[in-house]
MARFI-440546 format. One line per 10 residues: number of its first residue (from 1); their letters; for each residue y negated, z, x negated of N, C-alpha, C. Coordinates in pm, whole numbers, always signed. Layout:
REM MARFI-440546
NUM	A	Y Z X Y Z X Y Z X  ...
This chain:
REM MARFI-440546
1	XXXXXXXXXX	-9003 -2935 +5201 -8985 -3075 +5185 -8811 -3067 +5093  -8705 -3050 +5198 -8605 -3024 +5135 -8482 -3135 +5133  -8410 -3146 +5037 -8325 -3275 +5095 -8247 -3218 +5122  -8149 -3351 +5183 -8030 -3325 +5209 -7905 -3252 +5154  -7820 -3213 +5185 -7718 -3132 +5128 -7626 -3295 +5081  -7522 -3223 +4987 -7411 -3381 +4955 -7328 -3363 +5115  -7302 -3300 +5157 -7199 -3303 +5285 -7304 -3347 +5398  -7386 -3422 +5420 -7529 -3474 +5498 -7497 -3622 +5462  -7539 -3684 +5561 -7534 -3819 +5518 -7671 -3919 +5423  -7718 -3970 +5418 -7789 -4009 +5320 -7927 -4038 +5414
11	XXXXXXXXXX	-8036 -3998 +5405 -8125 -4016 +5457 -8171 -4135 +5463  -8242 -4190 +5600 -8301 -4312 +5617 -8417 -4362 +5558  -8430 -4512 +5521 -8528 -4569 +5401 -8658 -4518 +5473  -8680 -4480 +5615 -8801 -4416 +5653 -8834 -4276 +5580  -8729 -4182 +5650 -8738 -4107 +5559 -8754 -4030 +5436  -8714 -4168 +5356 -8699 -4145 +5169 -8870 -4195 +5183  -8909 -4315 +5247 -9038 -4318 +5175 -9125 -4233 +5202  -9116 -4157 +5321 -9197 -4065 +5346 -9180 -3948 +5292  -9117 -3927 +5234 -9054 -3772 +5131 -9119 -3851 +4987  -9115 -3985 +4916 -9135 -4016 +4817 -9300 -4052 +4822
21	XXXXXXXXXX	-9358 -4068 +4918 -9506 -4039 +4946 -9552 -3885 +4912  -9489 -3805 +4978 -9513 -3650 +4974 -9575 -3584 +4877  -9440 -3643 +4709 -9381 -3626 +4621 -9486 -3691 +4576  -9500 -3805 +4546 -9621 -3873 +4464 -9740 -3820 +4519  -9778 -3770 +4622 -9924 -3704 +4651 -9941 -3617 +4599  -9846 -3480 +4560 -9787 -3365 +4491 -9861 -3395 +4376  -9748 -3531 +4322 -9762 -3511 +4127 -9931 -3573 +4128  -9956 -3636 +4221 -10132 -3659 +4226 -10255 -3585 +4204  -10192 -3489 +4289 -10278 -3342 +4299 -10294 -3256 +4179  -10175 -3249 +4135 -10110 -3152 +4029 -10200 -3261 +3878
31	XXXXXXXXXX	-10198 -3396 +3864 -10259 -3447 +3767 -10409 -3408 +3786  -10498 -3447 +3923 -10610 -3426 +3895 -10667 -3269 +3870  -10596 -3165 +3934 -10605 -3046 +3914 -10611 -3055 +3781  -10525 -3053 +3728 -10494 -3057 +3528 -10646 -3118 +3492  -10672 -3229 +3521 -10761 -3303 +3441 -10892 -3199 +3439  -10926 -3190 +3583 -11032 -3087 +3619 -11080 -2979 +3566  -10907 -2919 +3512 -10939 -2761 +3433 -10992 -2856 +3299  -10928 -2924 +3249 -10927 -2949 +3108 -11104 -3042 +3100  -11133 -3093 +3211 -11287 -3160 +3180 -11374 -3062 +3199  -11365 -2961 +3307 -11431 -2809 +3279 -11465 -2742 +3187
41	XXXXXXXXXX	-11344 -2727 +3113 -11295 -2659 +2999 -11404 -2740 +2891  -11373 -2836 +2839 -11426 -2904 +2747 -11608 -2909 +2737  -11626 -2915 +2894 -11779 -2935 +2919 -11842 -2808 +2868  -11774 -2646 +2919 -11765 -2523 +2865 -11805 -2479 +2714  -11681 -2535 +2709 -11598 -2492 +2570 -11659 -2590 +2442  -11670 -2715 +2463 -11687 -2824 +2333 -11827 -2807 +2323  -11917 -2819 +2455 -12035 -2859 +2499 -12035 -3024 +2519  -11904 -3087 +2528 -11947 -3213 +2570 -11963 -3255 +2709  -12033 -3354 +2693 -12076 -3428 +2831 -11950 -3472 +2940  -12011 -3497 +3069 -11874 -3498 +3161 -11764 -3629 +3139
51	XXXXXXXXXX	-11855 -3743 +3120 -11721 -3841 +3034 -11645 -3857 +2943  -11713 -3783 +2806 -11643 -3712 +2690 -11541 -3637 +2742  -11577 -3537 +2804 -11497 -3386 +2862 -11384 -3436 +2943  -11402 -3580 +3007 -11263 -3609 +3128 -11187 -3682 +3000  -11255 -3776 +2925 -11172 -3857 +2854 -11093 -3831 +2765  -11146 -3655 +2686 -11071 -3561 +2602 -10927 -3492 +2702  -10994 -3457 +2787 -10897 -3389 +2913 -10731 -3479 +2907  -10784 -3637 +2940 -10678 -3689 +2996 -10589 -3761 +2864  -10655 -3741 +2795 -10586 -3796 +2676 -10493 -3687 +2644  -10565 -3554 +2625 -10458 -3430 +2571 -10365 -3419 +2690
61	XXXXXXXXXX	-10363 -3420 +2787 -10284 -3435 +2919 -10191 -3517 +2933  -10234 -3655 +2871 -10089 -3740 +2860 -10049 -3724 +2689  -10050 -3649 +2647 -10017 -3691 +2510 -10050 -3724 +2419  -10221 -3801 +2395 -10234 -3937 +2311 -10309 -3815 +2220  -10360 -3701 +2232 -10420 -3633 +2096 -10590 -3626 +2138  -10589 -3541 +2066 -10797 -3538 +2076 -10818 -3622 +2002  -10976 -3668 +2056 -11074 -3767 +1995 -11189 -3726 +1946  -11208 -3580 +1992 -11305 -3519 +1933 -11314 -3396 +1841  -11384 -3392 +1745 -11350 -3279 +1644 -11351 -3127 +1737  -11335 -3055 +1745 -11345 -2883 +1803 -11457 -2835 +1689
71	XXXXXXXXXX	-11508 -2774 +1711 -11620 -2723 +1576 -11619 -2603 +1600  -11644 -2522 +1744 -11628 -2343 +1780 -11485 -2313 +1779  -11477 -2229 +1723 -11374 -2083 +1755 -11309 -2131 +1874  -11396 -2077 +2029 -11358 -2088 +2140 -11311 -2191 +2173  -11377 -2343 +2124 -11343 -2456 +2191 -11226 -2493 +2107  -11176 -2439 +2016 -11072 -2475 +1934 -10938 -2384 +2014  -10971 -2299 +2005 -10863 -2156 +2122 -10869 -2260 +2265  -10947 -2278 +2293 -10935 -2361 +2468 -10856 -2491 +2425  -10927 -2576 +2352 -10842 -2680 +2325 -10683 -2695 +2295  -10596 -2558 +2210 -10497 -2540 +2195 -10438 -2493 +2315
81	XXXXXXXXXX	-10480 -2439 +2377 -10403 -2352 +2544 -10427 -2468 +2585  -10510 -2568 +2608 -10509 -2660 +2730 -10409 -2782 +2692  -10385 -2808 +2593 -10265 -2865 +2517 -10139 -2839 +2527  -10079 -2675 +2532 -9982 -2646 +2566 -9962 -2640 +2733  -10067 -2628 +2786 -10046 -2613 +2943 -10008 -2765 +2982  -10087 -2867 +2881 -10053 -2995 +2878 -9900 -3092 +2893  -9847 -3020 +2759 -9716 -3045 +2767 -9637 -2967 +2893  -9660 -2874 +2898 -9561 -2842 +3051 -9611 -2854 +3170  -9733 -2861 +3199 -9767 -3016 +3313 -9753 -3148 +3301  -9740 -3216 +3205 -9675 -3331 +3217 -9547 -3310 +3221
91	XXXXXXXXXX	-9457 -3225 +3195 -9314 -3246 +3253 -9301 -3241 +3393  -9330 -3108 +3405 -9357 -3107 +3513 -9386 -3185 +3628  -9484 -3238 +3620 -9538 -3339 +3691 -9445 -3444 +3699  -9373 -3480 +3590 -9258 -3594 +3594 -9157 -3574 +3683  -9111 -3449 +3674 -9001 -3367 +3720 -9043 -3414 +3888  -9115 -3387 +3939 -9205 -3386 +4101 -9181 -3511 +4127  -9200 -3587 +4057 -9266 -3773 +4093 -9138 -3814 +4116  -9020 -3739 +3960 -8880 -3843 +4005 -8798 -3786 +4060  -8839 -3644 +4087 -8750 -3579 +4192 -8653 -3663 +4289  -8711 -3732 +4421 -8691 -3777 +4518 -8611 -3886 +4486
101	XXXXXXXXXX	-8620 -3961 +4360 -8505 -4065 +4337 -8421 -4045 +4256  -8449 -3924 +4157 -8283 -3898 +4112 -8219 -3803 +4223  -8262 -3777 +4327 -8175 -3702 +4405 -8077 -3797 +4484  -8159 -3847 +4604 -8104 -4040 +4651 -7998 -4112 +4522  -8009 -4115 +4409 -7931 -4189 +4319 -7815 -4108 +4314  -7814 -3975 +4266 -7684 -3904 +4243 -7627 -3884 +4413  -7712 -3857 +4514 -7649 -3854 +4656 -7571 -3981 +4658  -7662 -4098 +4629 -7529 -4231 +4648 -7438 -4234 +4569  -7416 -4159 +4430 -7314 -4161 +4407 -7188 -4087 +4447  -7244 -3980 +4484 -7210 -3858 +4532 -7081 -3908 +4652
111	XXXXXXX	-7173 -4041 +4749 -7127 -4065 +4872 -7019 -4131 +4821  -7039 -4261 +4726 -6934 -4366 +4637 -6784 -4265 +4616  -6822 -4158 +4577 -6702 -4055 +4518 -6629 -4018 +4640  -6659 -3983 +4738 -6607 -3972 +4882 -6544 -4088 +4934  -6630 -4201 +4947 -6533 -4326 +4983 -6416 -4371 +4927  -6390 -4326 +4751 -6277 -4320 +4704 -6176 -4260 +4751  -6197 -4163 +4772 -6112 -4028 +4815 -6013 -4092 +4943
């Protein structure tokens, strides 16, 4: 999934849309895997049901914060580490999602700069 270099022509719309689809799919997979990790962790460590675990996982993953008080030390430790992971995951997933758009924007600006020379 390499981008064209600054010396290459801008990718066509079809190639760009395919690239966007691939990156959106990758971001979606990362969100899904992260939500599954959180859901399973909360089910195991906090003894929550499936729906409550998924709810908690999604809220932590998006930065909204917890909704259920963690009562055991294991649950508190899992929740802490999952929150740290979620902060990094959220930024990484956002970067993956926007990478093709930012690259295309910068490539267009670079092409405009070449035309002025």
